[in-house]
N, C-alpha and C positions, 0 to 999 in steps of 0.2 A: 504494500500500500504506500509506503514511504517513497519508493522508487517512482511510482506513478505521480505522486504529488510533486516530487522534485522535477520530473520531466515537464509536467504541466507548468510549473513556475518558470523553469528555464525557457520554455516555448513562449510564454507570455511576455517575459522580460526581453527576449532577444529579437522577436519579430518586430519589424518596423510597423508602426501604426499609420494608417492613412491619415492624411491631413484633413481636419474638419473644415468643411466649406460653410456650414451653417452654425451659427453661434446660438441659435435659439430665439425665443420671443422676448427679448429684453424689454421693450416697451410694455408688454403685457404684465410681466411680474413687477415692474416699477409701478404701473398703474394700480395693481392690486395692493401693493405695499402702501402706497400713498392713500388709497381709499380706506384701507384698514386703519391706518393711523388717524385719518379724519373721523372715522366712525368712533374710535376709542375716545378721541378728544370731545366729540359731540355728546356721547353718552356720559362721559365723566363730568361735563359741564352741567348736564341735566340731573344726574343722579348722585353727584359727588357729596352734597350735604347729607342726603339720606344714607348713603353708604358709610360716611364718617360717623353718623349717629348710631347706625346699626353696629358698627365695629366697637364704638365706645361702650354701648350697652352690653354687648357680648363680653368684652373684657372686664367690665365692672361686675357682671354677674359671676364670672369665674373668680375674680379677686375677692369677692365677698363670701365665697363658700368656704 
C-alpha cells in the first residue's frame, strides 16, 4: 500500500500541470462578499440594541445563580 501511495505522490508532484486559462468568477464572489457584509451591517443596525439587551440579561441570569 505504501508503494502505491509513494508512486501516486511522485506522479502528482513530477507531472507538469497545464496552465489555467480561467481564473474563475471573481466579480461574483466579490459581489457576494460585499452583499453579505451589507446585510450583516443592516441587521446589526436594526437588531443591535435588542441583541445587546438579550446578551446582558442572559449573562446577568447566569451570574446571579
